[in-house]
C-alpha positions as CSV (number, residue, x, y, z in Angstrom):
1,M,-0.2,-0.2,-0.1
2,G,3.0,2.6,0.8
3,R,4.3,2.0,-2.5
4,W,1.4,2.1,-4.0
5,A,0.6,5.2,-2.6
6,A,4.1,6.7,-3.6
7,R,3.7,5.9,-6.9
8,I,0.5,7.7,-7.1
9,T,1.4,10.5,-5.6
10,S,5.1,11.0,-7.2
11,R,5.7,14.1,-9.5
12,T,5.2,11.9,-12.1
13,G,2.9,9.8,-11.0
14,A,0.1,12.5,-9.6
15,V,0.3,14.2,-13.4
16,L,0.0,10.5,-15.2
17,V,-3.1,9.7,-12.9
18,L,-5.1,13.2,-13.9
19,V,-3.8,12.6,-17.4
20,L,-5.4,9.5,-17.5
21,A,-8.3,10.3,-15.6
22,A,-9.4,13.1,-18.4
23,A,-8.7,11.2,-20.9
24,L,-10.6,8.4,-19.6
25,A,-13.6,10.7,-18.9
26,A,-13.3,12.1,-22.1
27,L,-13.9,8.4,-23.9
28,V,-17.1,7.4,-22.1
29,F,-18.1,11.0,-22.2
30,T,-17.8,10.5,-26.1
31,T,-19.0,7.3,-26.8
32,S,-21.6,7.0,-24.9
33,P,-24.6,5.7,-26.6
34,E,-28.6,6.7,-26.1
35,Q,-30.3,4.9,-23.9
36,P,-32.4,1.0,-25.1
37,A,-35.7,2.2,-25.9
38,A,-38.9,1.4,-23.5
39,E,-40.3,-1.7,-23.1
40,P,-43.7,-2.5,-22.4
41,T,-42.6,-5.1,-19.7
42,D,-40.1,-3.0,-18.1
43,G,-40.5,-2.3,-14.6
44,L,-42.7,-5.3,-14.1
45,P,-41.8,-8.5,-12.6
46,A,-40.7,-11.9,-14.6
47,G,-42.3,-14.3,-15.1
48,A,-46.1,-12.4,-13.6
49,Q,-49.5,-12.5,-14.5
50,S,-49.8,-9.0,-15.5
51,T,-46.5,-8.9,-17.5
52,E,-47.6,-12.1,-19.5
53,V,-50.2,-10.5,-20.5
54,T,-48.6,-7.3,-21.3
55,A,-46.4,-9.5,-23.5
56,L,-49.3,-11.1,-25.8
57,A,-51.0,-7.7,-26.3
58,D,-49.5,-7.9,-29.9
59,R,-51.5,-10.6,-30.1
60,F,-54.8,-8.6,-30.8
61,P,-55.8,-6.7,-33.3
62,S,-56.1,-3.8,-31.0
63,G,-52.4,-4.2,-30.3
64,R,-50.7,-2.5,-27.3
65,T,-53.3,0.6,-27.0
66,G,-53.7,2.6,-23.6
67,V,-56.8,4.2,-22.8
68,A,-55.8,8.6,-22.2
69,V,-59.6,9.3,-20.4
70,V,-60.9,13.3,-20.4
71,V,-63.1,13.7,-17.7
72,Y,-65.7,17.0,-18.0
73,E,-67.0,18.1,-14.6
74,R,-69.0,21.1,-13.4
75,A,-68.8,21.3,-9.7
76,G,-71.5,21.7,-7.6
77,A,-74.0,21.8,-10.4
78,P,-75.5,19.7,-13.1
79,L,-73.8,19.8,-16.8
80,T,-76.3,22.3,-19.6
81,G,-77.0,21.8,-23.0
82,A,-74.5,24.4,-23.8
83,D,-71.6,21.8,-21.8
84,R,-73.2,18.5,-23.7
85,D,-72.9,20.4,-26.8
86,A,-69.3,21.5,-26.1
87,V,-68.7,17.6,-25.0
88,T,-70.0,16.2,-28.3
89,A,-68.2,18.6,-30.2
90,A,-65.2,17.9,-28.2
91,Q,-65.6,13.7,-28.8
92,E,-65.7,14.0,-32.3
93,R,-62.7,16.2,-32.5
94,L,-60.5,14.1,-30.0
95,G,-61.1,10.4,-31.3
96,A,-63.3,9.2,-28.3
97,V,-65.1,6.0,-28.6
98,G,-67.8,6.9,-26.6
99,A,-69.2,8.9,-23.4
100,V,-70.4,7.9,-21.0
101,P,-72.3,10.3,-18.7
102,A,-72.4,10.5,-15.1
103,Q,-76.1,9.3,-13.0
104,D,-75.6,12.4,-11.1
105,G,-75.8,14.1,-14.4
106,R,-72.4,16.8,-13.7
107,A,-69.8,14.9,-15.5
108,I,-69.2,13.3,-18.7
109,L,-66.9,10.8,-19.4
110,L,-64.9,10.3,-22.4
111,P,-61.9,7.1,-23.5
112,V,-59.5,8.2,-25.9
113,P,-57.9,5.2,-27.2
114,L,-53.5,6.2,-27.7
115,P,-51.5,3.5,-28.7
116,E,-49.1,2.3,-26.4
117,D,-46.0,0.4,-28.7
118,V,-44.9,4.7,-28.8
119,P,-41.7,6.3,-27.9
120,D,-42.0,7.8,-24.6
121,D,-41.7,11.4,-26.5
122,E,-44.4,10.0,-29.0
123,R,-46.2,9.3,-26.5
124,D,-45.8,12.9,-24.1
125,R,-46.5,14.4,-27.2
126,R,-50.4,12.9,-28.3
127,V,-51.7,13.6,-24.6
128,D,-49.9,17.0,-25.0
129,A,-52.3,17.1,-27.5
130,L,-55.2,16.0,-26.0
131,R,-54.7,18.1,-23.3
132,A,-54.5,20.5,-25.2
133,D,-57.7,19.5,-27.6
134,A,-60.1,18.9,-24.8
135,G,-59.6,22.1,-23.1
136,A,-60.8,24.2,-26.7
137,D,-63.5,25.7,-26.6
138,L,-65.5,25.1,-23.2
139,P,-68.0,27.0,-22.0
140,D,-67.9,28.8,-18.2
141,G,-67.7,26.9,-15.4
142,L,-67.2,23.3,-17.1
143,S,-63.9,21.7,-16.3
144,V,-61.5,19.1,-17.9
145,A,-58.6,17.1,-17.2
146,V,-57.5,13.9,-18.8
147,T,-56.2,11.1,-16.4
148,G,-55.7,7.3,-17.5
149,G,-52.4,5.2,-17.9
150,P,-50.7,7.4,-20.5
151,A,-51.5,10.7,-18.6
152,F,-49.8,9.2,-15.5
153,A,-47.0,8.4,-17.7
154,R,-46.9,11.8,-19.0
155,D,-47.0,13.4,-15.8
156,I,-44.0,11.1,-14.7
157,S,-42.1,12.1,-17.4
158,A,-42.7,15.6,-16.9
159,A,-41.9,15.5,-13.7
160,F,-38.4,14.8,-13.9
161,E,-37.9,16.9,-17.1
162,G,-34.8,18.9,-16.4
163,A,-34.4,16.5,-13.3
164,D,-30.9,15.7,-13.5
165,V,-29.7,19.3,-14.4
166,R,-31.9,20.5,-11.1
167,L,-30.6,17.3,-8.5
168,L,-26.9,18.0,-9.8
169,L,-27.2,22.0,-9.0
170,A,-29.0,21.3,-5.6
171,T,-26.7,17.8,-4.9
172,A,-23.4,20.1,-6.1
173,G,-24.7,23.1,-4.1
174,V,-25.4,21.5,-0.6
175,V,-21.6,19.6,-0.9
176,A,-19.9,23.1,-1.5
177,L,-21.8,24.3,1.1
178,L,-21.0,21.6,3.6
179,L,-17.1,21.3,3.1
180,L,-16.8,25.3,2.8
181,I,-18.1,24.9,6.9
182,T,-15.8,21.9,7.1
183,Y,-12.3,23.2,5.8
184,R,-13.3,27.0,6.5
185,S,-11.0,27.4,3.0
186,P,-12.3,29.6,0.3
187,V,-10.1,27.4,-2.2
188,L,-9.8,23.6,-1.0
189,W,-13.6,22.6,-1.0
190,I,-13.2,23.6,-4.8
191,V,-10.7,20.1,-5.3
192,P,-12.9,17.5,-4.1
193,L,-16.5,19.2,-5.2
194,A,-14.3,19.1,-8.8
195,V,-12.8,15.7,-8.6
196,I,-16.5,14.2,-7.4
197,G,-18.3,15.8,-9.6
198,V,-16.6,14.4,-13.1
199,A,-17.3,11.2,-11.0
200,D,-20.6,11.8,-11.2
201,Q,-20.8,13.0,-14.5
202,L,-18.3,9.4,-15.3
203,V,-21.2,7.2,-14.0
204,A,-24.0,9.1,-15.8
205,K,-22.2,8.3,-19.2
206,T,-22.4,4.8,-18.2
207,L,-25.7,3.8,-17.3
208,P,-27.3,3.6,-20.7
209,W,-24.2,0.9,-21.0
210,V,-25.8,-0.7,-17.9
211,A,-29.3,-0.4,-19.2
212,R,-28.2,-2.1,-22.1
213,L,-26.5,-4.9,-20.8
214,V,-29.6,-5.4,-18.1
215,G,-32.1,-5.2,-21.1
216,E,-34.0,-2.2,-19.0
217,R,-33.6,1.9,-19.4
218,T,-32.1,3.6,-16.4
219,D,-34.3,6.0,-15.6
220,A,-34.6,9.5,-13.9
221,A,-35.0,7.6,-10.3
222,V,-32.2,5.4,-11.0
223,A,-30.0,8.6,-12.2
224,G,-31.0,10.6,-9.2
225,I,-30.1,7.7,-6.2
226,V,-26.8,6.7,-8.0
227,S,-25.9,10.6,-8.4
228,V,-26.6,11.2,-4.4
229,L,-24.5,8.2,-3.9
230,V,-21.3,8.9,-5.7
231,F,-21.8,12.4,-4.1
232,G,-22.2,10.8,-0.8
233,A,-19.9,8.2,-1.0
234,G,-17.3,10.4,-2.7
235,T,-17.5,13.1,-0.1
236,D,-16.8,10.9,2.8
237,Y,-14.0,9.1,1.2
238,A,-12.8,12.8,0.6
239,L,-13.4,13.8,3.9
240,L,-11.4,11.3,5.9
241,L,-8.5,11.4,3.3
242,I,-8.2,15.2,3.6
243,S,-8.2,14.6,7.5
244,R,-5.5,12.4,7.1
245,Y,-3.4,14.7,4.6
246,R,-3.8,17.6,7.4
247,E,-2.7,15.8,9.9
248,E,0.6,14.1,8.1
249,L,1.0,17.6,6.8
250,R,2.2,18.8,10.7
251,R,4.6,16.5,10.7
252,T,6.7,16.6,7.1
253,P,7.8,19.2,5.4
254,S,7.0,17.4,2.3
255,R,3.5,17.2,1.0
256,R,4.3,14.3,-1.5
257,E,5.2,12.2,1.8
258,A,2.6,13.2,3.8
259,M,0.2,12.9,1.3
260,A,2.0,9.1,0.9
261,R,1.1,8.4,4.7
262,A,-2.4,9.7,4.2
263,V,-3.1,7.6,1.4
264,T,-1.7,4.3,3.3
265,G,-3.7,5.3,6.8
266,A,-7.1,6.2,5.1
267,A,-7.4,3.3,2.7
268,P,-7.6,0.3,4.6
269,A,-11.1,2.2,6.1
270,V,-12.4,3.4,3.0
271,L,-11.0,0.1,1.2
272,A,-13.4,-1.7,3.9
273,S,-16.2,0.8,3.8
274,A,-16.3,1.0,-0.5
275,V,-16.2,-3.0,-0.2
276,T,-19.2,-3.4,2.1
277,V,-21.1,-0.6,-0.1
278,V,-20.9,-2.7,-3.3
279,L,-21.2,-6.3,-1.8
280,A,-24.4,-5.3,-0.3
281,L,-25.7,-3.4,-3.3
282,L,-25.0,-6.7,-5.5
283,T,-27.6,-8.0,-3.5
284,L,-30.4,-6.7,-5.5
285,L,-28.7,-8.6,-8.5
286,T,-31.0,-11.6,-6.6
287,A,-34.1,-9.2,-7.2
288,V,-37.0,-10.4,-9.3
289,L,-38.1,-7.0,-10.3
290,T,-35.4,-6.0,-12.7
291,S,-35.5,-2.3,-12.0
292,N,-34.2,-3.4,-8.7
293,R,-31.4,-5.4,-10.6
294,T,-30.7,-2.3,-12.9
295,L,-30.5,-0.1,-9.8
296,G,-28.1,-2.9,-7.4
297,I,-25.4,-2.7,-10.6
298,C,-25.8,1.1,-11.3
299,A,-25.6,1.9,-7.7
300,A,-22.7,-0.6,-7.1
301,I,-20.9,1.1,-10.1
302,G,-21.1,4.8,-8.9
303,V,-19.4,3.8,-5.6
304,V,-16.5,1.8,-7.0
305,V,-15.7,5.4,-9.3
306,A,-16.1,7.1,-6.4
307,L,-13.3,5.1,-4.8
308,V,-11.3,5.4,-7.3
309,F,-11.9,8.9,-7.7
310,G,-11.3,9.5,-3.6
311,L,-8.2,7.7,-3.4
312,V,-6.1,8.1,-6.8
313,V,-7.8,11.2,-8.8
314,L,-8.3,13.2,-5.3
315,P,-4.6,12.4,-3.8
316,A,-2.9,13.1,-7.4
317,A,-4.7,16.8,-7.8
318,L,-3.9,17.8,-4.0
319,V,-0.7,17.1,-4.1
320,C,-0.3,19.1,-6.7
321,L,-1.3,22.3,-4.8
322,P,1.1,23.9,-2.4
323,R,-0.1,24.2,1.2
324,G,-1.5,27.7,0.5
325,V,-5.3,25.3,-0.3
326,F,-5.5,24.5,2.8
327,W,-5.3,28.8,3.1
328,P,-5.9,30.9,6.1
329,F,-5.6,27.9,8.2
330,V,-2.3,25.9,6.7
331,P,-0.9,23.1,8.5
332,R,2.5,24.2,9.6
333,V,5.2,21.4,10.2
334,E,5.4,20.9,14.8
335,Q,7.9,20.3,16.9
336,S,8.7,16.2,16.6
337,G,7.2,14.4,19.2
338,A,5.0,17.0,20.1
339,Q,1.6,16.1,20.9
340,R,-1.8,17.9,20.4
341,P,-3.2,18.5,24.1
342,E,-6.3,16.3,24.5
343,R,-9.5,19.1,24.4
344,G,-12.5,19.7,22.7
345,L,-16.2,18.5,22.0
346,W,-14.6,14.7,21.0
347,S,-12.5,14.1,24.5
348,R,-15.6,15.6,26.0
349,V,-18.1,13.2,24.7
350,G,-15.6,10.4,24.9
351,R,-14.2,10.9,28.6
352,G,-18.5,11.4,29.4
353,V,-19.3,8.2,27.4
354,S,-16.3,6.3,29.5
355,H,-17.2,7.5,32.7
356,R,-20.9,6.3,32.8
357,P,-21.4,3.8,29.8
358,A,-23.8,1.7,31.3
359,A,-26.2,4.8,31.8
360,V,-24.5,6.3,28.3
361,L,-25.9,3.2,26.6
362,A,-29.5,2.6,28.1
363,A,-30.0,6.2,27.5
364,A,-29.8,5.6,23.7
365,V,-31.4,2.5,23.4
366,L,-34.8,4.1,25.0
367,G,-34.4,6.9,22.3
368,L,-33.7,4.4,20.0
369,G,-36.9,2.5,21.0
370,A,-38.9,5.8,21.3
371,L,-38.1,6.3,18.0
372,A,-39.0,2.7,16.6
373,A,-42.3,3.5,17.8
374,G,-42.7,4.9,15.1
375,L,-43.2,1.7,13.4
376,S,-46.5,1.3,14.0
377,T,-47.7,4.0,12.3
378,V,-46.1,2.3,9.1
379,D,-48.4,2.0,5.8
380,I,-47.1,-0.2,2.7
381,G,-49.0,1.0,-0.5
382,L,-48.9,4.1,-2.8
383,P,-51.7,4.4,-5.2
384,R,-50.9,6.5,-8.4
385,T,-52.5,9.3,-7.3
386,E,-50.0,10.1,-4.4
387,Q,-47.1,9.7,-6.5
388,F,-46.4,13.6,-6.9
389,R,-45.5,16.2,-4.5
390,T,-46.9,18.8,-6.8
391,E,-50.6,19.1,-8.7
392,A,-50.8,16.8,-11.4
393,E,-53.9,17.0,-14.0
394,S,-53.6,12.8,-14.1
395,V,-53.8,12.9,-9.9
396,R,-56.5,16.1,-10.2
397,G,-58.4,13.4,-13.5
398,Q,-58.8,10.8,-11.3
399,E,-60.2,12.5,-7.9
400,A,-62.6,13.7,-10.5
401,L,-63.6,10.9,-11.7
402,A,-63.5,9.0,-8.4
403,R,-66.8,11.9,-7.9
404,H,-68.8,10.5,-10.9
405,F,-67.8,7.4,-12.1
406,P,-66.6,3.9,-10.4
407,A,-62.6,5.2,-9.4
408,G,-61.1,2.0,-10.9
409,A,-62.5,3.1,-14.6
410,S,-59.5,5.3,-15.8
411,Q,-57.1,2.2,-15.5
412,P,-58.8,-0.9,-16.5
413,V,-57.9,-4.5,-15.8
414,T,-57.4,-6.8,-18.5
415,V,-58.1,-10.4,-19.1
416,I,-56.6,-12.9,-21.2
417,A,-57.5,-16.6,-21.7
418,E,-58.6,-19.3,-24.2
419,T,-62.1,-19.3,-23.3
420,L,-63.9,-16.8,-21.0
421,A,-67.0,-17.2,-18.9
422,V,-68.1,-13.4,-19.0
423,D,-70.9,-14.2,-16.4
424,R,-68.4,-15.1,-13.9
425,I,-66.0,-12.6,-14.6
426,E,-69.3,-10.1,-14.1
427,A,-70.0,-12.1,-10.5
428,V,-66.5,-11.0,-8.8
429,P,-67.0,-8.2,-5.9
430,G,-65.1,-5.0,-7.0
431,V,-65.6,-5.5,-10.6
432,S,-67.6,-2.3,-11.7
433,S,-68.2,-3.7,-15.6
434,V,-66.9,-5.7,-18.0
435,G,-66.2,-4.9,-22.2
436,R,-66.6,-6.5,-25.1
437,P,-64.2,-9.7,-25.8
438,E,-61.7,-9.7,-28.8
439,R,-60.3,-12.5,-30.2
440,S,-56.8,-12.7,-31.2
441,A,-55.4,-12.4,-34.4
442,D,-54.9,-16.2,-34.5
443,G,-58.1,-16.9,-33.3
444,R,-56.5,-19.3,-30.1
445,L,-57.1,-16.0,-27.1
446,V,-59.4,-14.2,-26.3
447,Q,-59.4,-10.6,-24.3
448,V,-61.7,-8.6,-21.9
449,R,-61.7,-5.1,-20.1
450,V,-62.9,-5.1,-17.1
451,D,-63.3,-1.6,-14.9
452,L,-62.6,-1.9,-11.2
453,V,-64.8,0.2,-8.7
454,D,-62.4,1.1,-6.8
455,A,-58.8,3.1,-8.3
456,A,-55.4,1.2,-9.1
457,G,-53.3,0.5,-5.5
458,T,-55.8,0.4,-3.3
459,P,-56.4,-2.2,-0.9
460,A,-59.6,-2.7,-2.5
461,A,-58.8,-3.1,-6.4
462,D,-55.6,-5.3,-4.9
463,R,-58.6,-7.9,-3.9
464,A,-60.5,-7.9,-6.6
465,V,-57.6,-8.9,-8.7
466,R,-56.6,-11.6,-6.6
467,D,-60.3,-12.6,-6.7
468,L,-60.5,-12.6,-10.8
469,R,-57.3,-14.3,-10.8
470,A,-59.5,-16.8,-8.8
471,A,-62.4,-16.9,-11.0
472,V,-60.9,-17.4,-14.2
473,A,-57.6,-19.5,-12.8
474,R,-59.7,-22.6,-13.7
475,D,-60.3,-21.4,-17.6
476,G,-56.0,-20.6,-17.6
477,G,-56.9,-17.0,-17.8
478,L,-54.1,-14.3,-17.1
479,V,-55.4,-10.6,-15.2
480,G,-52.9,-7.8,-16.4
481,G,-53.2,-4.6,-16.7
482,Q,-52.5,-1.1,-14.1
483,P,-54.3,-2.8,-11.1
484,A,-52.2,-6.2,-11.4
485,A,-49.0,-4.7,-12.3
486,D,-49.2,-2.5,-8.8
487,L,-50.0,-5.9,-7.3
488,D,-47.7,-8.1,-8.7
489,T,-45.3,-4.8,-7.8
490,R,-45.6,-4.5,-4.7
491,E,-45.9,-8.5,-4.4
492,A,-42.6,-8.3,-5.9
493,N,-41.0,-6.2,-3.6
494,L,-41.9,-8.0,-0.5
495,R,-40.4,-11.4,-2.1
496,D,-37.1,-9.0,-2.5
497,A,-37.1,-8.1,0.7
498,R,-37.5,-11.2,1.9
499,L,-34.3,-12.8,0.2
500,I,-32.2,-9.5,0.0
501,V,-32.2,-8.5,3.8
502,P,-30.5,-11.4,5.0
503,L,-28.2,-11.7,2.0
504,V,-27.3,-7.7,3.1
505,L,-26.9,-8.7,6.6
506,G,-24.7,-11.4,6.2
507,V,-22.5,-10.3,3.4
508,V,-21.6,-6.9,6.3
509,L,-21.2,-9.5,8.6
510,L,-19.0,-11.3,6.1
511,V,-17.0,-8.3,5.9
512,L,-16.6,-7.4,9.6
513,V,-15.5,-10.2,10.9
514,V,-12.5,-10.2,8.0
515,L,-12.1,-6.9,9.4
516,L,-11.8,-6.5,12.5
517,R,-10.6,-11.2,12.9
518,S,-13.6,-10.7,15.6
519,L,-17.1,-12.3,16.0
520,L,-18.5,-10.3,18.4
521,A,-18.1,-7.3,17.5
522,P,-18.8,-7.9,14.4
523,L,-22.4,-9.1,15.3
524,L,-22.7,-5.9,17.9
525,L,-22.6,-4.0,15.1
526,L,-24.8,-5.4,13.2
527,A,-27.0,-4.9,15.9
528,T,-26.6,-1.2,16.5
529,V,-26.8,-0.8,12.6
530,I,-30.3,-2.5,12.6
531,A,-31.5,-1.0,15.6
532,S,-31.0,2.7,13.3
533,F,-33.2,1.3,10.6
534,A,-36.0,0.5,13.0
535,A,-35.6,3.8,14.7
536,A,-35.0,5.5,11.3
537,L,-37.6,4.5,9.7
538,G,-39.7,5.0,12.8
539,A,-39.6,8.5,12.5
540,G,-39.2,8.8,8.9
541,A,-42.5,7.2,8.7
542,V,-43.8,9.9,11.7
543,V,-42.6,12.5,9.7
544,L,-43.9,11.8,6.4
545,R,-47.1,11.6,7.6
546,W,-47.2,14.1,10.5
547,L,-45.2,17.1,8.4
548,L,-45.6,16.2,4.6
549,G,-48.9,14.4,4.9
550,I,-47.6,11.8,3.3
551,P,-50.1,8.6,4.7
552,G,-48.1,5.5,3.2
553,L,-44.3,4.4,2.2
554,D,-43.9,2.6,-1.8
555,A,-43.7,-0.8,-1.9
556,S,-40.4,0.0,-2.3
557,V,-38.7,1.8,-0.2
558,P,-38.3,-0.1,3.4
559,L,-36.0,-2.3,1.1
560,L,-34.2,0.9,-0.7
561,S,-33.9,2.9,2.6
562,F,-32.7,-1.0,4.6
563,L,-30.0,-1.6,2.2
564,F,-28.5,2.0,2.3
565,L,-29.1,2.6,5.7
566,V,-27.1,-0.6,6.1
567,A,-23.9,-0.3,4.1
568,L,-24.2,3.5,4.5
569,G,-24.6,3.4,8.4
570,V,-21.7,0.7,8.7
571,D,-19.2,2.9,7.2
572,Y,-18.8,5.5,10.1
573,N,-18.8,2.0,12.6
574,I,-15.8,0.9,10.6
575,F,-14.0,4.1,10.4
576,L,-14.8,4.4,14.4
577,V,-14.0,1.0,15.1
578,T,-11.0,0.5,12.7
579,R,-9.2,3.5,14.5
580,A,-9.9,2.0,18.0
581,R,-8.6,-1.7,16.4
582,E,-5.2,0.2,15.6
583,E,-5.2,1.9,19.2
584,V,-5.2,-1.4,20.8
585,T,-3.0,-2.5,18.8
586,G,-0.5,-0.7,20.3
587,G,-0.8,-1.4,23.5
588,V,-4.0,0.7,24.7
589,D,-6.8,-1.1,26.7
590,T,-10.3,-0.5,24.8
591,R,-12.0,1.6,26.9
592,A,-8.8,4.3,26.4
593,A,-8.8,3.5,23.0
594,F,-11.8,4.7,22.2
595,V,-11.6,7.5,23.2
596,R,-9.0,8.4,21.3
597,A,-10.9,7.0,18.3
598,L,-13.1,9.6,19.1
599,V,-11.5,12.4,19.9
600,A,-9.2,11.5,16.1
601,T,-12.4,10.3,14.1
602,G,-15.5,12.4,15.4
603,G,-14.7,16.0,13.7
604,V,-14.2,13.9,10.0
605,I,-17.0,11.4,10.8
606,T,-19.6,14.3,12.1
607,S,-19.0,16.4,8.9
608,A,-19.3,13.1,6.4
609,G,-22.8,12.1,8.0
610,V,-24.1,15.4,7.9
611,L,-23.5,15.7,4.8
612,L,-24.1,12.3,3.3
613,A,-28.0,13.4,5.1
614,A,-28.1,16.8,3.2
615,V,-26.9,14.7,-0.2
616,F,-29.9,12.4,0.4
617,A,-32.0,15.0,1.3
618,V,-31.3,16.3,-2.1
619,L,-33.9,14.2,-3.5
620,G,-36.5,16.1,-1.9
621,V,-36.3,18.4,-5.0
622,L,-38.5,16.1,-7.7
623,P,-41.8,16.1,-7.1
624,V,-42.2,12.1,-7.0
625,I,-43.2,10.6,-3.4
626,V,-40.7,7.6,-3.7
627,L,-37.4,9.8,-4.2
628,T,-38.8,12.5,-1.2
629,Q,-39.4,9.2,1.1
630,I,-36.3,7.7,0.3
631,G,-34.3,10.7,1.3
632,V,-36.1,11.5,4.2
633,I,-35.7,8.1,6.2
634,V,-32.2,7.4,5.0
635,G,-30.9,11.3,5.9
636,I,-32.6,10.4,9.5
637,G,-30.7,7.1,9.2
638,V,-27.5,8.8,8.6
639,L,-28.3,11.3,11.1
640,L,-28.8,8.5,13.9
641,D,-25.6,6.4,12.5
642,T,-23.0,10.0,13.3
643,L,-24.5,11.6,16.0
644,L,-26.2,8.9,18.1
645,V,-25.2,5.4,16.7
646,R,-21.4,5.8,16.3
647,T,-21.1,8.4,19.0
648,L,-22.7,7.1,22.0
649,V,-24.0,3.6,21.4
650,V,-21.0,1.2,19.8
651,P,-18.1,3.3,22.5
652,A,-20.5,2.6,25.6
653,I,-20.7,-1.1,24.2
654,A,-17.0,-1.5,23.7
655,M,-15.9,0.3,27.2
656,L,-18.5,-2.2,28.7
657,L,-17.6,-4.9,27.8
658,G,-13.6,-4.1,27.8
659,D,-11.0,-6.3,25.7
660,R,-13.9,-9.2,25.4
661,F,-15.4,-6.6,22.7
662,W,-13.1,-8.6,20.4
663,W,-13.4,-12.1,21.1
664,P,-11.8,-14.3,20.0
665,A,-9.5,-12.1,19.3
666,R,-6.4,-10.9,21.5
667,V,-5.4,-8.0,19.8
668,R,-3.7,-5.9,22.8
669,S,0.0,-6.1,23.2
670,D,1.7,-6.4,27.1
671,V,0.4,-3.0,28.5
672,A,-2.2,-3.1,30.4
673,S,-3.8,0.9,30.5
674,V,-2.7,3.5,28.5
675,T,-4.0,7.1,30.6
676,P,-6.2,8.4,27.6
677,T,-4.5,11.0,25.4
678,V,-5.2,12.0,22.1
679,S,-3.1,10.2,19.5
680,S,-0.5,11.8,17.2
681,R,-2.1,9.7,14.3
682,A,-4.9,11.0,11.9
């Protein structure tokens, strides 16, 4: 490690690293392909009935046709004659396949077929044109909204328009501000921000290659999460490296020697952290949902790139700059053998925990338990009408439709079988109406549209889909459409969670065992991370429900939040415990070692945790509820890991157990005890 660090920080090596990084970035930028075309089964679980129904649609004359639902409504009063005339004119103009008046006389519904086997931009253009035509020449007081599957897809697309630029600017702004506060230098923050920014854009340009590899587009949601991970992980690694570099500059007049020592000292903890995160992310390859597998590969690539730029490119860039880059707090060489006095916040925290570890641990556990009590408010399931943080016409149209018609009319179910008993389908609870059967081109299959009473994504709609499947199972029938796809996706997420959660825990435990060469310490550290996740999920659910007015969690949120929190949360434990182990190996008892480790790592880890939490909170700039939920829960969890678990819980456990914390390893030399003082090593 020392020889490698010396090579990349030498005069020639540093320049070569920067040239190679620039050349690699240029190559990736110029060769990055376009995203592959969207497929109708994108995002659906493999083998599910909804996926099979979508794949069979091309065998019917109608093909893959969606229905946009135009809802005309006069609020608080019956439609007038002029209203009806305007709707009749619109029906002919829009190509609607009929008009359905509401029983209360206050609304009319126009179903308009739109092809689904077209590119996203063409679908968006058609929906926009439909909305413009539907709203033309209406009498005063008559409102109109377009909803249905194509309209929801258009509004989701609109929510992400320009999202990559907004997210990049917001993330870079947050990182720049916090780095400026951390370093208190008008110059130094620019270097890590520039290096991480290049890494982020490099990863962004590799996502289309990943999409072609896995066979599914990497959408804006995946790109946003990956960008946040790159900035968060990259900044963590930069903070740890620069902290070590600053300390080494106080020992040697040579910048290159100081950086080589800093890289050598920081690399083990950074590598262990990155390996843990990457292996945890790659457990998503076992997922049923292709979107989860895609996210796992993309995020793992992002962390690897952040690692390389943090441990190779950043040292090369910093070592090419003079000490003055730290201005106005330029580190000067201190007298040989001098020790910095033990004082400051983290010294007081360490001593406080050391004096009463049992009381500190009990109070911290009670606090985590109180936050975890919010789990009782967690409700899994997010209907499409609750997916946006901003107003969307498709949501407004769905709400208007539900006031006068069966809420499921905008997103029908499709049933396909060799033979269908329509009367049996009509008898299923929750079915509102059944359309006219349609034969496939080869005459072997028949499909029928079924409108449900309740909107897709609701528990009542889920029950109706399950009952429909049971009713047509004897005929070999399949049930698809948006309500069925929502149900299948939620069930696939639950299946993925049951498989991936134990895998993630096993991966993290294995890495900790190898790193610490211990059994008890890894088990205890893993337990603290699980407790932190439970508290974060409970607190996040309360914040989302009572402060942001979001009652339910999307089915994918618990799994992804768990993955990020366990993988990232254990990072700070790794940084702390590896430093404590270093002290213990040098002859310090465990209690004193953790005091020293807190003093040595407290500032940098706290800065890293606050920055990472802020970066995840930036996901809230996107008007999509799922990303907001992930940002809130992961942000709370990272703060808990940083300020409570790593600061109080882990040191208290270690101080109570003493050297038994490292069981079965014997890591301490023959020195019985050393008075807690600040180590000169960073």
